[in-house]
C-alpha positions in Angstrom: 0.0 0.0 0.0 1.4 3.4 -1.1 4.7 1.8 -2.0 5.6 0.7 -5.5 8.0 -2.2 -5.5 10.2 -3.4 -8.3 12.3 -6.6 -8.4 14.9 -7.4 -11.0 16.2 -10.9 -11.6 19.6 -11.1 -13.1 20.1 -14.3 -15.1 22.9 -16.5 -13.8 23.7 -14.1 -10.9 23.4 -14.5 -7.2 22.6 -10.7 -6.9 19.0 -9.8 -6.1 17.8 -6.3 -7.0 15.0 -4.5 -5.2 13.6 -1.0 -5.5 10.8 0.6 -3.5 9.4 4.1 -3.9 6.7 5.7 -1.7 5.6 8.7 0.3 5.8 9.3 4.0 3.4 11.9 5.5 6.1 13.7 7.4 8.6 16.4 6.6 11.9 15.3 5.1 13.9 16.5 8.2 11.9 14.3 10.5 12.3 11.2 8.3 16.1 11.9 8.0 16.5 12.1 11.8 15.0 8.6 12.1 16.9 7.1 9.2 20.2 8.6 10.4 19.8 7.1 13.9 20.8 3.4 13.7 19.2 2.8 17.1 15.7 3.4 15.6 16.2 1.0 12.7 15.2 -2.0 14.7 11.8 -0.4 15.2 11.0 -0.4 11.5 13.2 -3.1 10.0 11.6 -6.4 11.0 14.6 -8.5 9.9 17.2 -6.6 11.9 18.6 -8.4 15.0 21.6 -6.2 15.7 23.2 -3.1 14.2 26.2 -1.1 15.3 28.7 1.4 14.0 32.2 -0.2 14.2 34.1 2.8 12.9 33.3 6.4 12.2 35.4 7.7 9.3 34.3 11.4 9.3 32.4 13.5 6.7 29.3 11.4 7.1 31.0 8.0 6.5 31.0 5.1 8.8 31.4 1.3 8.8 28.3 -0.5 10.1 27.8 -4.1 11.0 24.3 -5.5 10.9 22.8 -8.9 11.6 19.5 -9.9 10.0 17.3 -12.9 10.3 14.6 -13.9 8.0 12.3 -16.8 8.8 9.5 -18.6 7.2 7.8 -21.4 9.0 10.6 -23.1 10.9 13.4 -22.0 8.5 15.7 -19.3 10.0 18.7 -18.0 8.2 20.8 -15.3 9.9 22.9 -13.1 7.6 25.3 -10.3 8.5 26.7 -7.4 6.5 29.6 -5.2 6.9 29.0 -2.0 5.0 30.5 1.4 4.4 27.7 3.9 4.7 28.0 7.5 3.4 25.4 10.1 4.1 24.9 13.5 2.6 22.5 16.2 1.5 22.1 18.5 -1.4 19.3 20.8 -2.5 16.9 19.6 0.2 17.5 15.9 -0.7 19.1 13.5 1.8 21.0 10.5 0.6 22.3 7.4 2.5 24.4 5.1 0.2 26.4 2.0 1.0 28.2 -1.0 -0.1 29.9 -4.0 1.5 33.5 -3.8 2.7 35.9 -5.9 4.7 36.8 -4.5 8.1 38.7 -6.1 11.1 35.8 -5.2 13.4 33.4 -7.3 11.3 34.8 -10.8 11.6 32.9 -13.8 10.2 30.6 -15.4 12.8 30.0 -19.2 13.0 26.4 -20.0 12.1 25.9 -16.7 10.3 26.2 -16.3 6.5 28.0 -13.1 5.3 25.9 -11.3 2.6 27.4 -8.9 0.2 25.7 -5.6 -0.7 26.8 -4.4 -4.2 25.1 -1.2 -3.6 22.2 0.2 -1.6 20.8 3.6 -1.2 18.0 5.6 0.4 17.0 9.0 -1.1 14.7 11.3 0.8 13.1 14.2 -1.1 10.6 16.8 0.1 7.4 16.9 -1.9 4.5 19.4 -1.5 1.2 17.5 -1.4 -1.7 20.0 -1.1 -0.2 22.6 1.2 1.8 20.1 3.3 5.4 18.8 3.0 5.7 15.0 2.7 8.7 12.9 1.9 9.3 10.8 -1.2 11.5 7.9 -0.3 13.3 5.7 -2.7 15.1 2.6 -1.4 17.4 0.5 -3.6 19.4 -2.6 -2.8 21.4 -5.0 -4.9 22.5 -7.8 -2.6 24.0 -11.3 -2.7 22.5 -13.1 0.3 25.3 -15.6 0.2 25.4 -19.4 -0.4 22.5 -21.8 0.2 19.7 -19.3 0.0 16.3 -20.9 -0.1 14.0 -19.6 -2.8 11.2 -19.1 -0.2 13.5 -16.7 1.7 14.5 -14.7 -1.4 10.8 -14.3 -2.1 10.1 -13.2 1.5 13.0 -10.7 1.3 11.8 -9.4 -2.0 8.5 -8.5 -0.3 9.9 -7.2 3.0 13.0 -5.2 2.0 11.3 -2.5 -0.2 8.5 -2.4 2.4 10.9 -0.8 4.8 9.3 2.4 3.5 5.9 1.3 4.8 7.4 0.2 8.1 9.3 3.4 8.4 6.1 5.4 7.7 4.2 3.4 10.3 7.0 4.1 12.9 7.3 7.8 12.2 3.7 8.9 11.9 2.7 8.3 15.5 5.8 10.1 16.7 5.0 13.4 14.9 
């Protein structure tokens, strides 16, 4: 609802591509404050188990380690990611972009599959709807979830990841 979702399948590739675009009935600054605070992410990302900044690099760049768990029926598959995130703003738009990196503070963990983010991004843009500012959110991720991914979990992820916009809107709206 209120989010358009696209999924691209690349032939003979382990990379899954998802794009979601939607509106959040809140000013762009309010949405950015929530998105920029890693501690709030677990309130709107239903797959997130843990997230932490392992290194702050300056100028809006940081290394972040996150652990996600998707489950369907009795199947659970934890995955972690070590990503360089870069944030910035220009002309009223806010951008958070990232990709996987190796970092000594993100070692592999037994029982957890390391995923690889080729690229991900979140773009927040103010839009006037009627006489009120709302935020257009675009969320893109190109990800390799790692070996032995069950097709059911890829399908679940394809529905849930772009819906972060919906979950984010549901979290922000009561807090305005």
